[in-house]
Structures are given as structure tokens and as C-alpha cells.
N, CA, C and O atoms as a GROMACS GRO file, in nm:
protein
  316
    1MET      N    1  -3.499   5.150   3.548
    1MET     CA    2  -3.531   5.037   3.634
    1MET      C    3  -3.405   4.953   3.650
    1MET      O    4  -3.342   4.916   3.552
    2ASP      N    5  -3.370   4.924   3.770
    2ASP     CA    6  -3.247   4.844   3.791
    2ASP      C    7  -3.274   4.695   3.771
    2ASP      O    8  -3.388   4.652   3.760
    3ASN      N    9  -3.178   4.625   3.766
    3ASN     CA   10  -3.179   4.475   3.730
    3ASN      C   11  -3.268   4.395   3.827
    3ASN      O   12  -3.352   4.316   3.786
    4ILE      N   13  -3.246   4.419   3.958
    4ILE     CA   14  -3.329   4.344   4.058
    4ILE      C   15  -3.477   4.373   4.034
    4ILE      O   16  -3.560   4.282   4.039
    5SER      N   17  -3.508   4.497   4.009
    5SER     CA   18  -3.658   4.526   3.985
    5SER      C   19  -3.702   4.462   3.863
    5SER      O   20  -3.813   4.409   3.862
    6LYS      N   21  -3.626   4.459   3.756
    6LYS     CA   22  -3.657   4.386   3.634
    6LYS      C   23  -3.679   4.231   3.664
    6LYS      O   24  -3.774   4.166   3.617
    7TYR      N   25  -3.589   4.183   3.741
    7TYR     CA   26  -3.589   4.040   3.783
    7TYR      C   27  -3.722   4.003   3.850
    7TYR      O   28  -3.788   3.905   3.817
    8LYS      N   29  -3.754   4.089   3.944
    8LYS     CA   30  -3.884   4.066   4.038
    8LYS      C   31  -4.003   4.088   3.939
    8LYS      O   32  -4.095   4.007   3.941
    9LYS      N   33  -4.005   4.189   3.857
    9LYS     CA   34  -4.110   4.219   3.762
    9LYS      C   35  -4.133   4.094   3.664
    9LYS      O   36  -4.246   4.060   3.629
   10SER      N   37  -4.026   4.033   3.627
   10SER     CA   38  -4.031   3.921   3.527
   10SER      C   39  -4.107   3.812   3.604
   10SER      O   40  -4.195   3.749   3.547
   11PHE      N   41  -4.076   3.788   3.729
   11PHE     CA   42  -4.141   3.673   3.805
   11PHE      C   43  -4.285   3.717   3.817
   11PHE      O   44  -4.371   3.636   3.782
   12SER      N   45  -4.320   3.830   3.859
   12SER     CA   46  -4.455   3.884   3.877
   12SER      C   47  -4.541   3.868   3.753
   12SER      O   48  -4.654   3.818   3.759
   13GLU      N   49  -4.485   3.910   3.641
   13GLU     CA   50  -4.566   3.900   3.509
   13GLU      C   51  -4.573   3.758   3.461
   13GLU      O   52  -4.681   3.711   3.426
   14ALA      N   53  -4.456   3.684   3.457
   14ALA     CA   54  -4.461   3.558   3.396
   14ALA      C   55  -4.550   3.460   3.483
   14ALA      O   56  -4.616   3.371   3.429
   15LEU      N   57  -4.548   3.479   3.608
   15LEU     CA   58  -4.630   3.377   3.700
   15LEU      C   59  -4.760   3.441   3.731
   15LEU      O   60  -4.840   3.378   3.802
   16SER      N   61  -4.792   3.561   3.686
   16SER     CA   62  -4.917   3.631   3.712
   16SER      C   63  -4.954   3.638   3.865
   16SER      O   64  -5.064   3.605   3.908
   17ILE      N   65  -4.852   3.684   3.938
   17ILE     CA   66  -4.867   3.704   4.082
   17ILE      C   67  -4.829   3.848   4.118
   17ILE      O   68  -4.757   3.917   4.046
   18LYS      N   69  -4.880   3.890   4.233
   18LYS     CA   70  -4.844   4.019   4.280
   18LYS      C   71  -4.687   4.034   4.319
   18LYS      O   72  -4.628   3.944   4.380
   19GLU      N   73  -4.629   4.142   4.283
   19GLU     CA   74  -4.485   4.158   4.317
   19GLU      C   75  -4.454   4.132   4.457
   19GLU      O   76  -4.343   4.089   4.486
   20GLY      N   77  -4.548   4.155   4.554
   20GLY     CA   78  -4.528   4.129   4.694
   20GLY      C   79  -4.495   3.984   4.726
   20GLY      O   80  -4.427   3.955   4.824
   21LEU      N   81  -4.544   3.894   4.640
   21LEU     CA   82  -4.518   3.753   4.656
   21LEU      C   83  -4.387   3.703   4.608
   21LEU      O   84  -4.350   3.588   4.632
   22VAL      N   85  -4.312   3.794   4.539
   22VAL     CA   86  -4.186   3.763   4.488
   22VAL      C   87  -4.082   3.799   4.598
   22VAL      O   88  -4.049   3.916   4.617
   23THR      N   89  -4.034   3.700   4.666
   23THR     CA   90  -3.946   3.722   4.777
   23THR      C   91  -3.830   3.617   4.757
   23THR      O   92  -3.837   3.531   4.670
   24SER      N   93  -3.723   3.628   4.842
   24SER     CA   94  -3.615   3.542   4.834
   24SER      C   95  -3.647   3.403   4.878
   24SER      O   96  -3.568   3.312   4.856
   25LYS      N   97  -3.763   3.384   4.941
   25LYS     CA   98  -3.808   3.252   4.979
   25LYS      C   99  -3.888   3.173   4.878
   25LYS      O  100  -3.924   3.057   4.899
   26LEU      N  101  -3.915   3.246   4.758
   26LEU     CA  102  -3.996   3.184   4.647
   26LEU      C  103  -3.922   3.069   4.595
   26LEU      O  104  -3.803   3.081   4.564
   27GLU      N  105  -3.987   2.950   4.582
   27GLU     CA  106  -3.928   2.835   4.522
   27GLU      C  107  -4.024   2.775   4.414
   27GLU      O  108  -4.144   2.802   4.413
   28TYR      N  109  -3.964   2.693   4.325
   28TYR     CA  110  -4.041   2.619   4.229
   28TYR      C  111  -4.142   2.529   4.297
   28TYR      O  112  -4.107   2.458   4.390
   29ASN      N  113  -4.263   2.531   4.254
   29ASN     CA  114  -4.374   2.454   4.299
   29ASN      C  115  -4.420   2.495   4.448
   29ASN      O  116  -4.500   2.423   4.508
   30SER      N  117  -4.370   2.610   4.505
   30SER     CA  118  -4.409   2.639   4.639
   30SER      C  119  -4.536   2.731   4.626
   30SER      O  120  -4.593   2.772   4.728
   31ILE      N  121  -4.579   2.760   4.502
   31ILE     CA  122  -4.712   2.829   4.479
   31ILE      C  123  -4.768   2.762   4.353
   31ILE      O  124  -4.690   2.712   4.272
   32PRO      N  125  -4.899   2.759   4.333
   32PRO     CA  126  -4.950   2.691   4.214
   32PRO      C  127  -4.915   2.745   4.091
   32PRO      O  128  -4.911   2.673   3.991
   33GLU      N  129  -4.886   2.881   4.087
   33GLU     CA  130  -4.850   2.950   3.962
   33GLU      C  131  -4.713   2.911   3.904
   33GLU      O  132  -4.686   2.928   3.785
   34TRP      N  133  -4.628   2.859   3.994
   34TRP     CA  134  -4.491   2.827   3.956
   34TRP      C  135  -4.487   2.680   3.932
   34TRP      O  136  -4.422   2.606   4.007
   35ASP      N  137  -4.555   2.635   3.832
   35ASP     CA  138  -4.549   2.492   3.793
   35ASP      C  139  -4.463   2.486   3.673
   35ASP      O  140  -4.388   2.580   3.647
   36SER      N  141  -4.471   2.368   3.590
   36SER     CA  142  -4.378   2.349   3.485
   36SER      C  143  -4.410   2.460   3.372
   36SER      O  144  -4.316   2.513   3.313
   37ILE      N  145  -4.532   2.491   3.345
   37ILE     CA  146  -4.567   2.578   3.252
   37ILE      C  147  -4.525   2.727   3.291
   37ILE      O  148  -4.466   2.800   3.211
   38GLY      N  149  -4.557   2.765   3.416
   38GLY     CA  150  -4.517   2.890   3.472
   38GLY      C  151  -4.357   2.901   3.462
   38GLY      O  152  -4.302   3.005   3.426
   39HIS      N  153  -4.294   2.795   3.494
   39HIS     CA  154  -4.145   2.796   3.482
   39HIS      C  155  -4.090   2.835   3.345
   39HIS      O  156  -4.001   2.919   3.333
   40MET      N  157  -4.144   2.772   3.246
   40MET     CA  158  -4.107   2.807   3.104
   40MET      C  159  -4.142   2.946   3.067
   40MET      O  160  -4.068   3.013   2.994
   41SER      N  161  -4.256   2.991   3.116
   41SER     CA  162  -4.294   3.139   3.093
   41SER      C  163  -4.193   3.240   3.163
   41SER      O  164  -4.157   3.345   3.109
   42LEU      N  165  -4.150   3.195   3.291
   42LEU     CA  166  -4.057   3.267   3.358
   42LEU      C  167  -3.919   3.273   3.288
   42LEU      O  168  -3.855   3.378   3.282
   43ILE      N  169  -3.877   3.160   3.236
   43ILE     CA  170  -3.748   3.157   3.165
   43ILE      C  171  -3.753   3.240   3.044
   43ILE      O  172  -3.661   3.317   3.015
   44GLY      N  173  -3.862   3.225   2.970
   44GLY     CA  174  -3.875   3.318   2.851
   44GLY      C  175  -3.878   3.464   2.885
   44GLY      O  176  -3.816   3.545   2.816
   45ALA      N  177  -3.949   3.500   2.990
   45ALA     CA  178  -3.956   3.638   3.033
   45ALA      C  179  -3.816   3.693   3.072
   45ALA      O  180  -3.782   3.807   3.039
   46LEU      N  181  -3.735   3.610   3.143
   46LEU     CA  182  -3.607   3.650   3.181
   46LEU      C  183  -3.502   3.668   3.066
   46LEU      O  184  -3.412   3.752   3.066
   47GLU      N  185  -3.527   3.572   2.967
   47GLU     CA  186  -3.440   3.579   2.851
   47GLU      C  187  -3.467   3.701   2.771
   47GLU      O  188  -3.376   3.765   2.718
   48ASP      N  189  -3.606   3.734   2.762
   48ASP     CA  190  -3.638   3.857   2.679
   48ASP      C  191  -3.596   3.993   2.760
   48ASP      O  192  -3.558   4.093   2.699
   49GLU      N  193  -3.605   3.987   2.894
   49GLU     CA  194  -3.572   4.106   2.974
   49GLU      C  195  -3.426   4.138   2.967
   49GLU      O  196  -3.384   4.253   2.956
   50PHE      N  197  -3.345   4.028   2.974
   50PHE     CA  198  -3.206   4.053   2.981
   50PHE      C  199  -3.128   4.027   2.861
   50PHE      O  200  -3.005   4.034   2.859
   51ASN      N  201  -3.208   3.993   2.749
   51ASN     CA  202  -3.144   3.964   2.619
   51ASN      C  203  -3.040   3.853   2.637
   51ASN      O  204  -2.926   3.878   2.598
   52ILE      N  205  -3.067   3.731   2.692
   52ILE     CA  206  -2.978   3.625   2.710
   52ILE      C  207  -3.053   3.499   2.658
   52ILE      O  208  -3.171   3.504   2.623
   53LEU      N  209  -2.973   3.380   2.653
   53LEU     CA  210  -3.030   3.254   2.617
   53LEU      C  211  -2.988   3.162   2.723
   53LEU      O  212  -2.870   3.129   2.729
   54ILE      N  213  -3.075   3.117   2.807
   54ILE     CA  214  -3.041   3.019   2.926
   54ILE      C  215  -3.023   2.878   2.872
   54ILE      O  216  -3.107   2.827   2.798
   55ASP      N  217  -2.918   2.821   2.910
   55ASP     CA  218  -2.893   2.675   2.881
   55ASP      C  219  -2.986   2.588   2.950
   55ASP      O  220  -3.031   2.616   3.062
   56THR      N  221  -3.016   2.478   2.884
   56THR     CA  222  -3.101   2.371   2.935
   56THR      C  223  -3.079   2.331   3.082
   56THR      O  224  -3.169   2.327   3.165
   57ASP      N  225  -2.946   2.302   3.107
   57ASP     CA  226  -2.911   2.262   3.247
   57ASP      C  227  -2.939   2.374   3.344
   57ASP      O  228  -2.975   2.348   3.459
   58ASP      N  229  -2.924   2.496   3.303
   58ASP     CA  230  -2.958   2.609   3.394
   58ASP      C  231  -3.108   2.625   3.420
   58ASP      O  232  -3.153   2.656   3.531
   59ILE      N  233  -3.185   2.602   3.307
   59ILE     CA  234  -3.332   2.603   3.321
   59ILE      C  235  -3.375   2.498   3.422
   59ILE      O  236  -3.457   2.528   3.509
   60ILE      N  237  -3.323   2.380   3.412
   60ILE     CA  238  -3.359   2.272   3.509
   60ILE      C  239  -3.313   2.305   3.646
   60ILE      O  240  -3.385   2.276   3.742
   61ASP      N  241  -3.200   2.362   3.663
   61ASP     CA  242  -3.145   2.403   3.795
   61ASP      C  243  -3.208   2.527   3.852
   61ASP      O  244  -3.185   2.556   3.969
   62PHE      N  245  -3.283   2.600   3.781
   62PHE     CA  246  -3.341   2.731   3.827
   62PHE      C  247  -3.461   2.692   3.914
   62PHE      O  248  -3.575   2.685   3.868
   63SER      N  249  -3.429   2.666   4.046
   63SER     CA  250  -3.532   2.611   4.137
   63SER      C  251  -3.591   2.709   4.238
   63SER      O  252  -3.688   2.680   4.308
   64SER      N  253  -3.528   2.828   4.241
   64SER     CA  254  -3.580   2.926   4.334
   64SER      C  255  -3.537   3.067   4.285
   64SER      O  256  -3.459   3.085   4.192
   65PHE      N  257  -3.598   3.169   4.360
   65PHE     CA  258  -3.563   3.302   4.335
   65PHE      C  259  -3.420   3.329   4.361
   65PHE      O  260  -3.361   3.407   4.286
   66GLU      N  261  -3.360   3.271   4.461
   66GLU     CA  262  -3.215   3.294   4.499
   66GLU      C  263  -3.131   3.218   4.406
   66GLU      O  264  -3.026   3.272   4.369
   67LYS      N  265  -3.163   3.093   4.360
   67LYS     CA  266  -3.080   3.012   4.271
   67LYS      C  267  -3.081   3.089   4.135
   67LYS      O  268  -2.979   3.100   4.067
   68GLY      N  269  -3.197   3.140   4.098
   68GLY     CA  270  -3.204   3.224   3.979
   68GLY      C  271  -3.106   3.330   3.966
   68GLY      O  272  -3.049   3.355   3.859
   69LYS      N  273  -3.087   3.393   4.076
   69LYS     CA  274  -2.982   3.509   4.085
   69LYS      C  275  -2.848   3.453   4.070
   69LYS      O  276  -2.766   3.516   4.004
   70GLU      N  277  -2.820   3.347   4.121
   70GLU     CA  278  -2.688   3.274   4.092
   70GLU      C  279  -2.668   3.244   3.949
   70GLU      O  280  -2.562   3.274   3.894
   71ILE      N  281  -2.766   3.188   3.888
   71ILE     CA  282  -2.762   3.141   3.747
   71ILE      C  283  -2.740   3.263   3.654
   71ILE      O  284  -2.658   3.263   3.563
   72LEU      N  285  -2.816   3.360   3.684
   72LEU     CA  286  -2.808   3.486   3.594
   72LEU      C  287  -2.665   3.552   3.595
   72LEU      O  288  -2.624   3.615   3.498
   73LYS      N  289  -2.594   3.533   3.707
   73LYS     CA  290  -2.460   3.588   3.713
   73LYS      C  291  -2.368   3.524   3.610
   73LYS      O  292  -2.274   3.586   3.561
   74LYS      N  293  -2.395   3.399   3.579
   74LYS     CA  294  -2.328   3.338   3.471
   74LYS      C  295  -2.341   3.392   3.343
   74LYS      O  296  -2.257   3.372   3.255
   75TYR      N  297  -2.448   3.464   3.326
   75TYR     CA  298  -2.486   3.531   3.196
   75TYR      C  299  -2.460   3.676   3.208
   75TYR      O  300  -2.517   3.753   3.131
   76LYS      N  301  -2.374   3.721   3.300
   76LYS     CA  302  -2.324   3.863   3.324
   76LYS      C  303  -2.437   3.957   3.353
   76LYS      O  304  -2.430   4.075   3.320
   77VAL      N  305  -2.552   3.902   3.419
   77VAL     CA  306  -2.656   3.983   3.474
   77VAL      C  307  -2.637   4.011   3.623
   77VAL      O  308  -2.661   3.922   3.704
   78ASP      N  309  -2.595   4.130   3.661
   78ASP     CA  310  -2.573   4.159   3.800
   78ASP      C  311  -2.701   4.203   3.872
   78ASP      O  312  -2.768   4.300   3.834
   79LEU      N  313  -2.733   4.127   3.977
   79LEU     CA  314  -2.860   4.166   4.053
   79LEU      C  315  -2.827   4.200   4.187
   79LEU      O  316  -2.915   4.235   4.265
   0.00000   0.00000   0.00000
């Protein structure tokens, strides 16, 4: 499985949504599942999937699907 597929799967599983809802337009609080609790589940899933530790500032800045891709580049995760 390539990294973009792992990224989408992490969103789907952490937020308990269908993979079809995971699009480039997905933003924090744009769906009920991506609230503060869902956000921390997502961060944990991404850290586990890519074996990284995301800094607090990046967790706060992680506001959308696209922003997350930018942030993960800082951790050498190519999507």
C-alpha cells in the first residue's frame, strides 16, 4: 500500500467514516466525526501508521486533509 492510501485509510479508520468521504476538501469540524476527539484519534493513527511523533504545534496546525499532507512532509512522509 502506498503512502497516500495509508494516509486516507488513517483518516477513514480514525474518524470512522467511509473512505469516499476522505477528499482534499475535508477540513477539521467540517464533519461531526472530525471534532477534537476525532482529531486526536487521527493524529495517533498517523503517528502509528508512519512511525513518527508529531509536534504539538503541528497537531494544532493540522486543519485539513491538504494541510496534513504539508505537515507530514516535514516528517519525511512523501504523499
